[in-house]
N, C-alpha and C positions, 0 to 999 in steps of 0.2 A: 899580399895585403889588399890589393884592389879587388881580388876575387872574393875575399871575405866580406868586404864592404858591400859588394853587389848582392851577395847572398843574404846579408842582413836586411837590405832594402826590400828584397823580394818577400822575405818573411814578414816584415812589418806591413807591407802592402796587402798581403793575404790576410793578416790578422784584422786589418781595418775593414776589409770586405766582409769578413765573418761577423764583426760587431755591428755593421751597418747594413742589414738586409734590405733588399730592394722592396719598396712599398708595393702593395698589390696594385695592378693596373685596373683602369676603369673607375666608374663612379660608385659611390656608396649611398644607400638610403638607410637612415637610422631613425629610431623613435622609441617611445616608451608607452606601454599599455597600462591604463589605470581603470579602476572601477568608478562608475559615475557617482555612486553614493558615498562610499567610504574613502575614495581616492587612494586605495591600496593598489599595489602592483599586481598584475595578472601574469603569472608565469606559465610557460608551456602552451601558450596560445598558438594557433596556426596562422602564419602569414604567407600568402602566396602573391607573386608578382605576375601580371598578365600584360600582354601586348594590347594597347588601347584600340588598335584598329580592328583586330579580329578576336580579341579575348583569349588568344592562345596562351598557354602556360609557359612562363619563362623560368622561374625558379621559386623555391620556397624555403622558409626557415621557421624556427620556433622562438618565442620570446624566452629570455633567461629568467632566473629566479627573481630578479629585480624588475621584471617587466620589459627590459631593454631588448631591442632586436637590431640586427644589421643585415642588409642585403648588399653584398659586395660584387665587384667585377662586372658592373653594368656598362653597356655602351650607350651612346647617345640615342634618344628616341622618346616616344610617348608611352606611358605605362599607367596601370592602376593597381592598387593594392587591395587585396581581399583578406580581411581579418576575421577569424572565427574562433569561438571559445565556448565550451559547454556551459549552458545556462545563460548565455548572453546573446544579444542580437548581433547578427553578422554586420560588420562595418566595412564600407567601401570607401577608399581614398581615391577619388577620380583624377584624371588628367595630370599625372606626374610627368613633367617634361625635363629631360636631362640633355644638356648641351655637351659639345665635345670638351669644353673647358670646365665642366662641372665635376669637381672632385668629390663633393659631399652634399647631400640634401638632408637636413635635419627636420623631421616632421614634428618634433617636440612631443608633447603629451597627447596621446590619442585615447579618448574616453569611450568606454564600452558600456552600453546599457543592458541591464539584466532583462532576460525574457520574461514576459508576463503571461502565465498560463491561466486561462479562464476555464474553470471546471463547470460542467453541466450540473444541473440539479441532481443531488444524490438522495435516494429514498432508502431509509433505514427501516428494515422490517425485523421486529423482534419476535422470536418464537418461544412459546412456553416450553419448559422442560417436560419430559415424559411423566415424571412424578415429582411431587413436592412434599417434603416432610415438615409438619408443624408439631407443636407441643402436644396437641390433643387429637391430631388426625393425620392421615395420609391422603393426599389428593392425586388421583390418577387422571391425567389429561388425555381422555380418550380421543379427542379430535386430533392429537399429535401422533397417535398410533395407527398407521395405515393398515397394519396387519389385523386390527380388531374391527375395522369398519364393516366387514361382511357378516359379523356375528351378532350376538346379543350381549346384554349386560353380564349374563352368566359367563359367557366366553371370555370377557375381559377380566372378570374376577378370578377365574380359574388359575391364572398365572400369578396371583398374589400369594405371598407366603403366609399371610394371616387368614386366608380363605381356603376352605377345603370342601370338595363336593364328593359325596359318596356315590357309589354305583346306582343307588336307588334314587338319586337326585337330591338328597338332603344336603343343604348348605350349612356349613359351620363357619362362624366368625370367631377367631381365637379359641377354637375347640368347642364352641357352644352354638347350638341352634337357636338360642334365645336372644335374637337381635331384632331390630326394627328397620324396615325399609321406608325411606321417605323419597319423594320426588319433588324437586324444587323446594325442599324444606317442609313439605306437607305429607301427612300419612297417605300411603297408597292403598287402594282397595285390596290388592293381593299382597301376600308376604312370601318369604322364602324363595325357593327356586321358581315357583309359579310366577312371581312378580318379575324376577330377573330374566326369565325366558320371554316375557311379553314385550320387553323394551329393546328395540333395535339399537345397536351400537352407533349407527349412523346418525341417530337423533340425540346422542349424548355429547355434552360438552366435557364434563368431568364427573368423576365419582369420588365422593368423600367417604373414607373409612374412618369413622369417628369412634375411637376406642375408649375415649374418656369424655363422655358427653357432659356439657356444662348444664347449668340450671335452666337454660332456655328450652331444653328438651324434656319431655316427659320421662318418668322413671322407667317406663317400659323398655325392655331390651337391655338386660344386664350385661350382655356381652359387648354391646355397642350398637352403633347405628350405621347403616349404609344409606347415604343421601345421594341420589342421582340427580344431577343438574342437567336439564335438557338444553339444547342449543336454542330452541324457540321458547317462547313464554306460554306455550300451550299448557293448559291446566289439566294434568293427568290425575289430580287428587279428588277425593270426595268433597262435595260441597258441604 
């Protein structure tokens, strides 16, 4: 009977030891990280503990989903905390002193400030499209076509589906040679291929293929009008 009693006591003592684990030794530093503006928790931030005397790394943890963190098992000494989080300024908690009898140091709420990035002046440059389609015309922006810079107005127009050049040099607009050439909106002394060969592509800003001329243009040129706008305001027309 005595043997049974002793056995029961040993089992009860073992069960008590299992239910009451030994608390971790050393001191604990705890706190919670929050945003300075919204006061919301900052999860998964990096917290590192360093020796105050030589800045050597001691240990590191991450904040939990609610912004809380704990650094456990620390001995007596002087430390500092370094807290870093993407998009926020790094925060240093200096001169943390733990004595031999310090079991816990609660730093409370630690506020992190968002990083402010100053952008340098940005210059936005818009470029014209190679071609523009309008109700009454097609505009070819020659200044945007580097391949056409070494040729003439005729070289530019040869690649247009509405323009055809015969081997003898005759130019057709929509299948007809009865069209009019303007420069800067004014009649040009020469017409047809003779005019187009005389104007260098490097001087041209754009060419307008006007297939449905409005009332502002003369009735000449039933097939349409080719208006060449030069980069400069040089007057290439007849006075």
